[in-house]
C-alpha positions as CSV (number, residue, x, y, z in Angstrom):
1,M,-49.8,-31.7,46.1
2,K,-53.2,-32.6,44.2
3,T,-54.6,-29.3,45.3
4,E,-51.5,-27.2,44.2
5,S,-52.1,-29.4,40.8
6,A,-56.4,-28.2,40.6
7,A,-55.3,-24.4,41.5
8,L,-52.3,-24.6,38.7
9,F,-55.1,-25.9,36.2
10,L,-57.5,-23.4,37.1
11,A,-54.3,-20.6,36.4
12,L,-54.1,-22.3,33.3
13,A,-57.8,-22.0,32.6
14,A,-58.4,-18.7,33.3
15,S,-55.0,-18.0,31.3
16,A,-56.3,-19.2,28.1
17,T,-59.7,-17.2,28.4
18,A,-57.4,-14.1,27.3
19,F,-57.8,-15.4,23.8
20,A,-61.5,-15.1,24.1
21,P,-63.9,-11.4,23.8
22,S,-63.6,-10.2,27.4
23,G,-67.2,-10.9,28.2
24,M,-67.1,-14.2,27.5
25,S,-64.1,-14.6,29.8
26,A,-65.4,-13.1,32.5
27,V,-68.8,-15.2,32.4
28,R,-66.6,-18.3,31.8
29,S,-64.2,-17.3,35.0
30,N,-66.9,-16.8,37.0
31,S,-68.8,-20.0,36.3
32,V,-65.9,-21.6,37.0
33,S,-65.2,-19.9,40.2
34,L,-68.5,-20.4,41.5
35,N,-68.6,-24.0,40.4
36,I,-65.5,-24.9,42.3
37,L,-65.9,-22.5,45.4
38,K,-69.5,-23.8,45.7
39,D,-68.9,-26.3,48.4
40,E,-66.5,-28.4,49.6
41,V,-67.6,-31.7,48.2
42,E,-67.2,-29.9,44.7
43,K,-64.1,-29.5,45.3
44,S,-62.8,-32.7,46.3
45,E,-64.5,-34.2,43.4
46,L,-62.9,-32.2,41.5
47,D,-59.2,-32.8,43.0
48,K,-59.8,-36.4,42.7
49,A,-60.7,-36.5,39.4
50,L,-57.3,-34.2,38.4
51,G,-55.2,-36.5,40.6
52,R,-56.9,-39.4,38.7
53,E,-55.2,-37.5,35.8
54,I,-51.7,-37.0,37.2
55,D,-51.4,-40.4,38.5
56,Y,-52.2,-42.3,35.3
57,K,-49.7,-45.0,34.8
58,P,-50.0,-47.0,31.8
59,G,-50.7,-50.6,32.0
60,K,-51.5,-50.0,35.6
61,A,-55.5,-48.8,35.3
62,Q,-58.4,-51.0,36.6
63,T,-60.4,-51.6,34.0
64,A,-61.4,-54.6,32.6
65,F,-60.2,-53.8,28.9
66,A,-56.6,-53.2,31.0
67,N,-56.8,-56.3,33.0
68,K,-57.6,-58.6,30.3
69,Y,-54.4,-57.3,28.4
70,R,-52.1,-56.3,31.1
71,D,-49.6,-59.0,30.2
72,L,-48.5,-57.1,27.5
73,V,-47.6,-54.1,29.2
74,G,-44.7,-53.1,27.6
75,Q,-43.8,-55.9,24.3
76,E,-42.2,-54.1,21.6
77,V,-44.8,-53.9,18.8
78,R,-42.4,-53.7,14.7
79,T,-43.6,-50.8,13.3
80,V,-45.6,-50.3,9.9
81,G,-41.7,-49.9,8.1
82,E,-40.3,-52.7,9.9
83,A,-43.0,-54.9,8.2
84,F,-42.8,-53.3,4.9
85,E,-38.8,-54.0,5.4
86,E,-39.2,-57.6,6.2
87,F,-41.8,-57.9,3.3
88,T,-39.8,-56.2,1.2
89,E,-36.8,-58.4,2.0
90,I,-38.6,-61.7,1.7
91,L,-40.2,-60.7,-1.6
92,G,-36.5,-60.0,-3.3
93,S,-38.1,-58.3,-6.4
94,P,-39.7,-55.3,-7.2
95,V,-43.1,-54.8,-7.3
96,N,-45.1,-53.7,-10.5
97,P,-45.6,-50.0,-10.3
98,L,-49.3,-50.4,-11.4
99,Y,-49.6,-52.3,-8.1
100,K,-47.0,-50.5,-5.6
101,S,-49.5,-48.4,-3.9
102,M,-52.3,-51.3,-3.6
103,V,-49.5,-53.8,-2.2
104,S,-48.0,-51.2,0.4
105,D,-51.7,-50.6,1.3
106,I,-52.7,-54.3,2.0
107,V,-49.0,-54.8,4.0
108,G,-49.4,-51.8,6.4
109,T,-53.1,-52.9,6.8
110,T,-52.6,-56.5,6.9
111,H,-49.9,-55.8,10.0
112,L,-51.4,-53.2,11.9
113,I,-54.4,-55.3,12.1
114,T,-52.9,-58.4,13.2
115,V,-50.4,-57.1,15.9
116,N,-53.6,-55.5,17.6
117,A,-53.6,-57.6,21.0
118,R,-57.7,-57.8,20.5
119,F,-57.2,-59.3,17.0
120,K,-58.5,-63.2,16.5
121,R,-58.3,-64.7,12.7
122,D,-61.9,-66.6,12.0
123,A,-62.9,-68.3,8.7
124,I,-64.4,-65.1,7.7
125,W,-61.9,-63.4,8.3
126,S,-59.6,-65.6,6.2
127,L,-62.0,-65.6,3.3
128,G,-61.8,-61.8,3.3
129,M,-58.1,-62.0,3.5
130,M,-58.3,-64.2,0.2
131,S,-60.8,-62.5,-1.4
132,A,-58.8,-59.0,-1.0
133,L,-55.8,-61.0,-2.5
134,D,-57.6,-62.8,-5.1
135,L,-59.3,-59.7,-6.5
136,L,-55.9,-57.8,-6.7
137,F,-53.6,-60.8,-7.9
138,K,-55.5,-62.1,-10.7
139,N,-54.4,-59.7,-13.6
140,Y,-51.0,-59.0,-12.4
141,P,-48.7,-59.0,-15.0
142,E,-45.6,-60.8,-14.6
143,A,-46.9,-64.8,-14.8
144,G,-46.0,-66.6,-10.7
145,A,-45.0,-63.4,-9.0
146,G,-48.8,-62.4,-7.6
147,A,-48.3,-65.7,-5.9
148,K,-44.8,-65.1,-4.0
149,I,-46.3,-61.5,-3.4
150,Q,-48.6,-63.0,-1.4
151,S,-46.4,-65.7,0.3
152,A,-44.5,-62.6,1.3
153,L,-47.1,-61.2,2.7
154,F,-48.1,-63.8,5.3
155,E,-44.5,-64.6,6.4
156,A,-43.9,-61.0,7.4
157,S,-47.2,-60.6,9.2
158,G,-46.5,-63.8,10.6
159,L,-49.7,-65.4,9.2
160,D,-49.8,-69.3,8.4
161,E,-50.3,-69.1,4.5
162,D,-52.1,-72.8,4.0
163,A,-54.2,-72.3,7.2
164,I,-56.1,-69.7,5.7
165,R,-56.4,-70.7,2.5
166,S,-57.6,-73.7,4.2
167,E,-60.4,-71.3,6.3
168,A,-61.2,-69.6,3.5
169,A,-62.0,-72.6,1.2
170,S,-64.3,-74.3,4.4
171,I,-66.3,-70.9,4.6
172,S,-66.7,-70.9,0.7
173,S,-67.4,-74.9,0.8
174,W,-69.9,-74.1,3.4
175,V,-72.3,-70.5,1.4
176,E,-72.7,-72.5,-1.6
177,G,-76.2,-73.3,-1.8
178,K,-77.3,-71.2,1.3
179,S,-79.5,-68.2,1.4
180,K,-79.2,-64.8,2.7
181,D,-81.6,-65.7,5.5
182,E,-80.3,-68.8,6.2
183,I,-76.6,-66.8,6.5
184,S,-78.1,-64.5,9.3
185,A,-79.7,-66.7,11.5
186,A,-76.1,-68.7,11.5
187,L,-74.6,-65.1,12.3
188,R,-77.1,-64.7,14.7
189,G,-75.3,-67.8,16.6
190,E,-78.2,-70.0,15.5
191,G,-77.3,-73.8,14.8
192,D,-73.9,-75.4,15.3
193,S,-71.9,-74.3,11.6
194,S,-68.7,-73.1,11.8
195,V,-69.7,-69.8,11.1
196,A,-72.4,-70.0,13.9
197,K,-69.5,-70.7,16.3
198,I,-67.8,-67.7,15.3
199,A,-71.0,-65.5,15.8
200,S,-71.8,-67.1,19.2
201,A,-67.8,-66.1,19.9
202,A,-67.8,-62.8,19.1
203,K,-71.0,-62.1,20.9
204,A,-69.5,-62.7,23.7
205,D,-66.4,-61.1,23.5
206,E,-66.6,-57.6,25.1
207,F,-63.2,-56.8,23.2
208,W,-64.3,-58.6,19.9
209,M,-62.2,-56.6,17.3
210,Y,-63.8,-55.8,13.8
211,S,-61.3,-55.2,11.0
212,R,-61.8,-54.8,7.3
213,F,-61.0,-58.4,6.3
214,F,-63.9,-59.9,8.0
215,G,-66.4,-57.5,6.1
216,L,-64.9,-58.2,2.7
217,G,-65.2,-61.9,4.1
218,L,-68.9,-61.0,4.7
219,V,-69.1,-59.3,0.9
220,K,-68.1,-62.5,-0.5
221,M,-70.3,-64.6,1.2
222,M,-73.1,-62.3,0.0
223,E,-71.3,-62.3,-3.8
224,T,-71.8,-66.5,-2.9
225,V,-75.5,-66.4,-2.0
226,G,-76.6,-64.2,-5.4
227,I,-76.6,-60.7,-4.1
228,E,-75.9,-58.2,-6.7
229,Q,-72.0,-56.3,-6.0
230,N,-72.2,-53.3,-5.5
231,A,-72.7,-50.4,-2.9
232,D,-76.4,-50.3,-3.0
233,E,-77.3,-53.8,-3.1
234,T,-74.5,-55.0,0.0
235,Y,-74.8,-52.1,2.4
236,P,-78.3,-53.1,3.7
237,V,-77.3,-56.8,3.8
238,M,-74.0,-55.8,5.5
239,E,-76.6,-54.1,8.1
240,E,-78.3,-56.8,9.1
241,W,-75.2,-59.0,9.1
242,M,-73.2,-57.1,11.2
243,G,-76.0,-55.0,13.2
244,K,-78.7,-57.2,13.7
245,S,-76.9,-60.2,13.6
246,L,-74.1,-60.0,15.1
247,D,-74.9,-56.8,17.1
248,K,-71.9,-55.1,16.6
249,P,-71.5,-51.4,14.7
250,F,-71.8,-52.0,10.5
251,F,-70.8,-48.4,9.7
252,T,-67.1,-49.3,9.3
253,A,-68.2,-52.8,7.4
254,C,-69.9,-50.8,4.8
255,N,-67.3,-48.3,4.5
256,D,-65.3,-50.8,3.8
257,S,-67.3,-52.8,1.3
258,D,-67.5,-49.7,-0.1
259,L,-63.9,-49.1,-0.5
260,Y,-63.6,-53.0,-2.1
261,F,-66.2,-51.9,-4.9
262,K,-63.8,-48.7,-5.7
263,I,-60.5,-50.6,-5.9
264,K,-62.6,-53.2,-8.0
265,N,-63.6,-50.6,-10.3
266,K,-59.4,-49.2,-10.5
267,L,-58.6,-52.6,-11.1
268,D,-61.4,-53.5,-13.5
269,M,-59.8,-50.3,-15.6
270,M,-56.5,-51.4,-15.0
271,E,-57.3,-54.5,-16.8
272,T,-59.4,-53.0,-19.8
273,M,-56.3,-50.6,-20.3
274,M,-54.0,-53.4,-19.5
275,K,-55.5,-55.5,-22.2
276,E,-55.9,-52.8,-24.5
277,I,-52.0,-52.0,-24.4
278,E,-51.4,-55.9,-25.1
279,I,-53.9,-55.4,-28.5
280,R,-52.0,-52.7,-29.5
281,E,-48.4,-54.1,-28.9
282,K,-50.0,-57.4,-31.0
283,K,-50.9,-55.2,-33.3
284,R,-47.7,-53.3,-33.6
285,M,-45.7,-56.4,-33.7
286,A,-48.0,-58.1,-36.4
287,E,-47.1,-55.0,-38.7
288,R,-43.8,-55.0,-38.0
289,L,-43.4,-58.8,-38.7
290,E,-45.9,-58.1,-41.6
291,N,-42.9,-55.5,-42.5
292,K,-40.3,-57.9,-41.9
293,A,-41.9,-60.2,-44.6
294,E,-42.7,-58.3,-47.5
295,A,-39.3,-57.5,-46.8
296,A,-38.5,-60.7,-46.9
297,L,-40.2,-61.3,-49.8
298,K,-39.1,-58.1,-51.6
299,K,-35.3,-58.9,-51.1
300,A,-35.8,-62.3,-52.3
301,E,-37.1,-61.0,-55.7
302,R,-34.8,-59.0,-56.2
303,D,-32.0,-61.5,-55.2
304,A,-33.9,-63.9,-57.5
305,E,-33.7,-60.6,-60.7
306,F,-30.4,-60.1,-60.5
307,A,-29.9,-64.2,-60.1
308,A,-31.3,-64.4,-63.9
309,V,-29.8,-61.3,-64.7
310,A,-26.2,-63.0,-64.0
311,A,-26.9,-66.0,-65.4
312,A,-28.3,-64.6,-68.5
313,D,-25.2,-62.7,-68.9
314,K,-23.1,-65.4,-67.9
315,E,-24.6,-67.2,-70.6
316,E,-24.6,-64.9,-73.2
317,K,-20.9,-64.5,-72.3
318,E,-20.2,-68.2,-72.5
319,A,-21.8,-68.1,-76.3
320,K,-20.2,-65.5,-77.4
321,V,-17.0,-67.4,-76.1
322,E,-18.1,-70.7,-78.2
323,E,-19.1,-68.7,-81.3
324,K,-15.4,-67.0,-81.2
325,E,-13.8,-70.8,-80.5
326,A,-15.8,-72.4,-83.7
327,Q,-14.4,-69.4,-86.4
328,P,-11.2,-70.8,-87.9
329,F,-8.2,-69.0,-86.7
330,F,-7.0,-68.3,-90.5
331,A,-9.7,-67.2,-93.0
332,D,-9.0,-68.7,-96.6
333,D,-7.4,-65.8,-99.5
334,E,-10.5,-64.9,-102.0
């Protein structure tokens, strides 16, 4: 059966060369034929390779990764759409249009991170999560709505909001007063701090998973130790902390920090725009109030004038009546 499959594969490969120039097709065809028909050993190896591909079954691979997560085979995983539907239901109110795309992004990103079998939450990740949420909702227009959105996000993602806030606060407290080199040492696993323990666990885990909020947690730590918050300044530090200290790939973390600063600049522009709109609205309101006050003052002046004229007319009429009544009814004949 496997040999027949190999023959079928070769037939398909040969037919595919019809879309290539004739000379190249002949060279490739002859090369494949020579390599496969050279001896029985190579033919057997090809047969085994194709057999492995044909016989593959999900969850049945014999690798360290498959063995570690084999117990998760067949478990249902919610889709991003289902997670967002639950988030919307929990929130129960619409998101401000200016923030809708960013909220959708963070809900989807958080869901995809947390449903990954390799994901393990740690305090640096929690710090990055809270840092991202603080940045996103610090100037949210509707008072109190930002906190509700955050709570809905945590609940829809199956995360313990209180635990995450507590973990973030503990890392922030530890970083206070530390230098960049001290944090580098902790990320190498030196010492007994919470950061050192997180680093040691990551180094020991062959399948440790980096995610965006871990990188943002490192960015927040950089901010606390006084590193200027821009891509040029944070890139080499991220390379040192992720690459040299943690012995993990750093390119994705650097890209995530760049994205963080882009969003931060966008939010700063939105904040400036909203403040300008607020200032204009206040000016317009002040002008409307001033116009109303002027109109009311003019109306009061007119009313006062009308009242004065009416009073004068009344006095004049009363004077005439009194004068007429004072005259004798019959005048003396001359």
